[in-house]
PATI-161136 format. One record per residue (C-alpha): residue number from 1; x, y, z. Coordinates in steps of 0.1 Angstrom, whole numbers, always signed. Layout:
BEGIN
> NUM / X / Y / Z
...
***
This chain:
BEGIN
> 1 / -105 / +56 / -294
> 2 / -73 / +43 / -280
> 3 / -86 / +32 / -246
> 4 / -116 / +14 / -261
> 5 / -93 / -4 / -286
> 6 / -71 / -15 / -257
> 7 / -101 / -27 / -237
> 8 / -115 / -47 / -266
> 9 / -81 / -63 / -271
> 10 / -79 / -71 / -234
> 11 / -113 / -87 / -236
> 12 / -101 / -110 / -264
> 13 / -71 / -119 / -243
> 14 / -90 / -123 / -210
> 15 / -81 / -160 / -206
> 16 / -44 / -151 / -208
> 17 / -48 / -123 / -183
> 18 / -65 / -146 / -158
> 19 / -39 / -173 / -163
> 20 / -13 / -147 / -154
> 21 / -33 / -138 / -123
> 22 / -34 / -174 / -112
> 23 / +4 / -177 / -117
> 24 / +11 / -147 / -95
> 25 / -15 / -157 / -68
> 26 / -2 / -192 / -66
> 27 / +33 / -178 / -59
> 28 / +29 / -169 / -22
> 29 / +48 / -138 / -12
> 30 / +41 / -128 / +24
> 31 / +58 / -96 / +37
> 32 / +87 / -105 / +59
> 33 / +92 / -140 / +45
> 34 / +125 / -134 / +27
> 35 / +128 / -169 / +11
> 36 / +92 / -167 / -3
> 37 / +96 / -131 / -15
> 38 / +129 / -140 / -33
> 39 / +113 / -170 / -50
> 40 / +82 / -150 / -59
> 41 / +102 / -121 / -73
> 42 / +123 / -145 / -94
> 43 / +92 / -160 / -110
> 44 / +77 / -126 / -115
> 45 / +107 / -115 / -134
> 46 / +106 / -146 / -156
> 47 / +70 / -138 / -163
> 48 / +78 / -102 / -172
> 49 / +103 / -114 / -197
> 50 / +77 / -138 / -212
> 51 / +51 / -110 / -216
> 52 / +73 / -80 / -224
> 53 / +108 / -93 / -234
> 54 / +140 / -80 / -220
> 55 / +139 / -45 / -205
> 56 / +160 / -16 / -216
> 57 / +172 / -12 / -180
> 58 / +171 / -34 / -150
> 59 / +183 / -30 / -114
> 60 / +174 / -53 / -84
> 61 / +179 / -35 / -51
> 62 / +188 / -56 / -20
> 63 / +160 / -53 / +6
> 64 / +180 / -69 / +33
> 65 / +156 / -89 / +55
> 66 / +127 / -75 / +35
> 67 / +117 / -81 / -1
> 68 / +140 / -68 / -28
> 69 / +130 / -40 / -51
> 70 / +129 / -47 / -89
> 71 / +133 / -17 / -111
> 72 / +128 / -24 / -148
> 73 / +122 / +0 / -177
> 74 / +108 / -8 / -211
> 75 / +116 / +18 / -238
> 76 / +86 / +37 / -253
> 77 / +78 / +47 / -288
> 78 / +73 / +83 / -278
> 79 / +92 / +107 / -255
> 80 / +87 / +107 / -217
> 81 / +86 / +81 / -190
> 82 / +59 / +70 / -166
> 83 / +63 / +49 / -134
> 84 / +40 / +20 / -126
> 85 / +44 / +15 / -89
> 86 / +34 / -19 / -76
> 87 / +41 / -42 / -46
> 88 / +43 / -79 / -48
> 89 / +42 / -87 / -11
> 90 / +9 / -97 / +5
> 91 / -4 / -100 / +41
> 92 / -10 / -137 / +37
> 93 / +15 / -163 / +52
> 94 / +28 / -192 / +32
> 95 / +2 / -220 / +34
> 96 / -28 / -197 / +30
> 97 / -32 / -209 / -6
> 98 / -40 / -244 / +6
> 99 / -69 / -230 / +27
> 100 / -80 / -203 / +3
> 101 / -70 / -215 / -32
> 102 / -73 / -195 / -65
> 103 / -109 / -201 / -75
> 104 / -132 / -188 / -102
> 105 / -169 / -186 / -94
> 106 / -188 / -167 / -121
> 107 / -177 / -131 / -121
> 108 / -157 / -135 / -89
> 109 / -121 / -148 / -84
> 110 / -107 / -154 / -49
> 111 / -72 / -162 / -37
> 112 / -46 / -146 / -14
> 113 / -34 / -113 / -27
> 114 / -55 / -114 / -59
> 115 / -69 / -79 / -52
> 116 / -41 / -64 / -32
> 117 / -24 / -62 / -55
> 118 / -15 / -90 / -79
> 119 / -42 / -83 / -105
> 120 / -30 / -47 / -106
> 121 / +5 / -59 / -116
> 122 / -11 / -81 / -143
> 123 / -31 / -51 / -156
> 124 / +0 / -29 / -159
> 125 / +19 / -55 / -178
> 126 / -10 / -62 / -202
> 127 / -16 / -25 / -207
> 128 / +19 / -21 / -220
> 129 / +18 / -54 / -240
> 130 / -14 / -44 / -258
> 131 / -1 / -9 / -265
> 132 / +28 / -26 / -283
> 133 / +7 / -51 / -301
> 134 / -17 / -24 / -314
> 135 / +12 / -1 / -324
> 136 / -1 / +27 / -301
> 137 / +24 / +54 / -291
> 138 / +34 / +53 / -255
> 139 / +62 / +67 / -232
> 140 / +88 / +45 / -216
> 141 / +73 / +25 / -188
> 142 / +92 / +19 / -156
> 143 / +79 / -8 / -133
> 144 / +90 / -5 / -97
> 145 / +80 / -37 / -78
> 146 / +85 / -35 / -41
> 147 / +84 / -63 / -15
> 148 / +76 / -46 / +18
> 149 / +46 / -22 / +12
> 150 / +24 / -41 / +36
> 151 / +48 / -36 / +65
> 152 / +58 / +1 / +60
> 153 / +81 / +2 / +29
> 154 / +112 / +9 / +50
> 155 / +135 / -9 / +25
> 156 / +118 / +5 / -6
> 157 / +109 / +41 / +3
> 158 / +141 / +58 / -9
> 159 / +139 / +38 / -42
> 160 / +103 / +50 / -47
> 161 / +112 / +86 / -39
> 162 / +141 / +85 / -64
> 163 / +122 / +68 / -92
> 164 / +91 / +92 / -90
> 165 / +114 / +122 / -94
> 166 / +127 / +108 / -127
> 167 / +94 / +104 / -145
> 168 / +65 / +125 / -157
> 169 / +39 / +108 / -136
> 170 / +34 / +78 / -112
> 171 / +5 / +55 / -116
> 172 / -1 / +32 / -85
> 173 / -18 / -1 / -94
> 174 / -34 / -6 / -60
> 175 / -71 / -16 / -61
> 176 / -96 / +11 / -64
> 177 / -126 / +14 / -41
> 178 / -161 / +7 / -55
> 179 / -148 / +16 / -90
> 180 / -132 / +49 / -78
> 181 / -96 / +58 / -78
> 182 / -79 / +70 / -47
> 183 / -69 / +107 / -48
> 184 / -65 / +113 / -11
> 185 / -51 / +91 / +17
> 186 / -44 / +97 / +53
> 187 / -10 / +97 / +68
> 188 / +0 / +71 / +93
> 189 / +19 / +72 / +126
> 190 / +29 / +41 / +145
> 191 / +38 / +47 / +181
> 192 / +46 / +25 / +211
> 193 / +39 / +39 / +246
> 194 / +55 / +20 / +275
> 195 / +51 / +25 / +312
> 196 / +79 / +13 / +335
> 197 / +68 / +8 / +371
> 198 / +80 / -9 / +403
> 199 / +71 / -45 / +410
> 200 / +59 / -57 / +444
> 201 / +38 / -84 / +459
> 202 / +1 / -75 / +454
> 203 / -10 / -91 / +487
> 204 / +19 / -87 / +511
> 205 / +32 / -53 / +501
> 206 / +7 / -36 / +477
> 207 / +18 / +0 / +484
> 208 / +55 / -7 / +479
> 209 / +50 / -11 / +441
> 210 / +39 / +13 / +413
> 211 / +17 / -5 / +387
> 212 / +27 / +1 / +351
> 213 / -6 / -15 / +340
> 214 / -27 / +9 / +361
> 215 / -6 / +39 / +350
> 216 / -8 / +31 / +313
> 217 / -46 / +24 / +316
> 218 / -50 / +59 / +329
> 219 / -30 / +73 / +300
> 220 / -50 / +56 / +273
> 221 / -78 / +82 / +274
> 222 / -52 / +109 / +272
> 223 / -37 / +92 / +241
> 224 / -70 / +87 / +224
> 225 / -81 / +122 / +235
> 226 / -55 / +136 / +211
> 227 / -78 / +127 / +182
> 228 / -95 / +154 / +163
> 229 / -120 / +138 / +139
> 230 / -131 / +172 / +125
> 231 / -96 / +176 / +112
> 232 / -94 / +140 / +100
> 233 / -73 / +128 / +129
> 234 / -82 / +94 / +145
> 235 / -63 / +74 / +171
> 236 / -66 / +38 / +179
> 237 / -49 / +19 / +208
> 238 / -49 / -15 / +191
> 239 / -28 / -37 / +215
> 240 / -23 / -34 / +252
> 241 / +0 / -58 / +272
> 242 / +19 / -59 / +304
> 243 / +25 / -74 / +338
> 244 / +40 / -107 / +350
> 245 / +12 / -122 / +371
> 246 / -21 / -118 / +388
> 247 / -5 / -113 / +422
> 248 / +24 / -90 / +411
> 249 / +22 / -52 / +409
> 250 / +31 / -47 / +372
> 251 / +66 / -35 / +365
> 252 / +60 / -29 / +328
> 253 / +31 / -23 / +304
> 254 / +29 / -12 / +268
> 255 / +4 / -3 / +241
> 256 / +6 / +1 / +203
> 257 / -10 / +32 / +189
> 258 / -22 / +38 / +153
> 259 / -26 / +75 / +143
> 260 / -42 / +86 / +111
> 261 / -40 / +122 / +99
> 262 / -52 / +142 / +68
> 263 / -36 / +175 / +78
> 264 / +2 / +175 / +79
> 265 / +1 / +202 / +106
> 266 / -13 / +175 / +129
> 267 / +20 / +157 / +130
> 268 / +39 / +181 / +154
> 269 / +8 / +184 / +175
> 270 / +5 / +146 / +180
> 271 / +43 / +144 / +186
> 272 / +41 / +170 / +213
> 273 / +10 / +154 / +229
> 274 / +27 / +120 / +231
> 275 / +60 / +135 / +244
> 276 / +41 / +152 / +272
> 277 / +27 / +120 / +286
> 278 / +36 / +115 / +322
> 279 / +22 / +102 / +355
> 280 / +17 / +118 / +389
> 281 / +36 / +89 / +406
> 282 / +73 / +97 / +401
> 283 / +81 / +60 / +403
> 284 / +64 / +56 / +369
> 285 / +85 / +63 / +338
> 286 / +68 / +68 / +304
> 287 / +86 / +60 / +272
> 288 / +73 / +68 / +237
> 289 / +89 / +53 / +206
> 290 / +80 / +49 / +169
> 291 / +71 / +76 / +146
> 292 / +55 / +86 / +113
> 293 / +54 / +58 / +87
> 294 / +38 / +78 / +58
> 295 / +28 / +114 / +53
> 296 / -7 / +122 / +42
> 297 / -16 / +121 / +5
> 298 / -33 / +154 / -4
> 299 / -35 / +162 / -42
> 300 / -18 / +193 / -55
> 301 / -22 / +207 / -90
> 302 / +0 / +181 / -107
> 303 / -20 / +152 / -93
> 304 / -53 / +170 / -100
> 305 / -43 / +174 / -136
> 306 / -34 / +137 / -138
> 307 / -67 / +127 / -124
> 308 / -85 / +150 / -149
> 309 / -66 / +132 / -177
> 310 / -77 / +99 / -163
> 311 / -113 / +110 / -163
> 312 / -111 / +119 / -200
> 313 / -97 / +85 / -208
> 314 / -124 / +68 / -187
> 315 / -151 / +87 / -206
> 316 / -139 / +71 / -238
> 317 / -146 / +38 / -221
> 318 / -181 / +49 / -211
> 319 / -170 / +53 / -174
> 320 / -176 / +82 / -151
> 321 / -144 / +79 / -131
> 322 / -147 / +94 / -96
> 323 / -121 / +99 / -69
> 324 / -123 / +91 / -33
> 325 / -105 / +96 / +0
> 326 / -95 / +67 / +22
> 327 / -80 / +62 / +56
> 328 / -55 / +35 / +44
> 329 / -20 / +43 / +32
> 330 / +1 / +32 / +3
> 331 / +33 / +40 / -14
> 332 / +15 / +68 / -33
> 333 / +18 / +88 / +0
> 334 / +55 / +91 / -5
> 335 / +52 / +104 / -41
> 336 / +25 / +129 / -31
> 337 / +45 / +143 / -2
> 338 / +72 / +152 / -27
> 339 / +48 / +171 / -49
> 340 / +50 / +149 / -79
> 341 / +19 / +139 / -99
> 342 / +5 / +106 / -87
> 343 / -28 / +87 / -91
> 344 / -36 / +57 / -70
> 345 / -62 / +29 / -72
> 346 / -59 / +21 / -109
> 347 / -56 / -16 / -103
> 348 / -82 / -43 / -98
> 349 / -119 / -40 / -91
> 350 / -131 / -61 / -62
> 351 / -134 / -60 / -24
> 352 / -122 / -76 / +8
> 353 / -85 / -67 / +9
> 354 / -67 / -83 / +39
> 355 / -98 / -105 / +46
> 356 / -109 / -140 / +38
> 357 / -134 / -125 / +14
> 358 / -107 / -109 / -8
> 359 / -118 / -112 / -44
> 360 / -116 / -95 / -78
> 361 / -143 / -90 / -105
> 362 / -127 / -103 / -137
> 363 / -153 / -87 / -160
> 364 / -139 / -53 / -150
> 365 / -103 / -62 / -161
> 366 / -106 / -52 / -198
> 367 / -118 / -17 / -188
> 368 / -91 / -13 / -162
> 369 / -64 / -23 / -187
> 370 / -79 / +1 / -212
> 371 / -78 / +28 / -186
> 372 / -42 / +23 / -177
> 373 / -31 / +19 / -213
> 374 / -51 / +49 / -224
> 375 / -36 / +70 / -197
> 376 / -1 / +59 / -207
> 377 / -9 / +69 / -243
> 378 / -22 / +102 / -231
> 379 / +11 / +108 / -212
> 380 / +33 / +101 / -242
> 381 / +56 / +131 / -247
> 382 / +50 / +144 / -212
***
């Protein structure tokens, strides 16, 4: 069986796989740090050349203040093309490596970004390399490596949307969850609500002012009241700030709102609810800014068929691959919203993303490489 042969080959090359993980982890690439992202992407491209040779096509898209997007294609031995969608940015600032170094402790490896999602990138590269080494038919493989996924993908979104339209399927090498792939994700809205009031002395002239802090505090229950958990809609006010001093009627206050939805029909309802926010005191003005960062990911028939194929590949490996729904978002949301086949969570096995407990389970890597490579083989000719 193809996937089993790939997993066995990956097991024999495990030391090389983990050396590659160390290399990527020790190249710190925090979102928003342009210099670090540029250096990290340059090294990543050198590493790609070492493992896979020169690509048949290469484009590096300027990300402006954000990380650039590297788009490289390696020609297949069979018709068709598949996109491996990855991000090389992490949530960890430069210097984290000194506090949380790459370390192996039995069947556990720690290090900033190891799970989310540098081992996933390594798995994708090794899946293609081993397909080549074993002479197994595979479609052309297009890697799209983005540098701003953790902060919204504003620079990379249109490149993702264009690339996924040009291939038979998109495989996203984000980590799975408890061994399951991610077939459904919530959509994300990021809104700022600001109250503008009227400042006055809190002791000498308390009724001359109109407190923005008090007004916004009254509005928070209305904001969170827009949630509808039964429809999968949750709302969190994560940051509240305002005022200038203890003895000043506050002239300004703002809060940051995180909205998660599963049903796309919730988007206009939430928009209308936020737009309707107001206050009885006419001296208070309410301003709402921000918007929808990612649409929800709900699988249609093309993605369901892709998942069914992945389950068949997994069975060859003795795995019962399950799908799960998560509240977090990824670049897979963009692909799904366009109706193209996508499967997410095919990367590393581990736990603790975005936490000091971030880690991967290296013994699971051969199976994951076999899964990705086997699915690529299955998609040959698509």
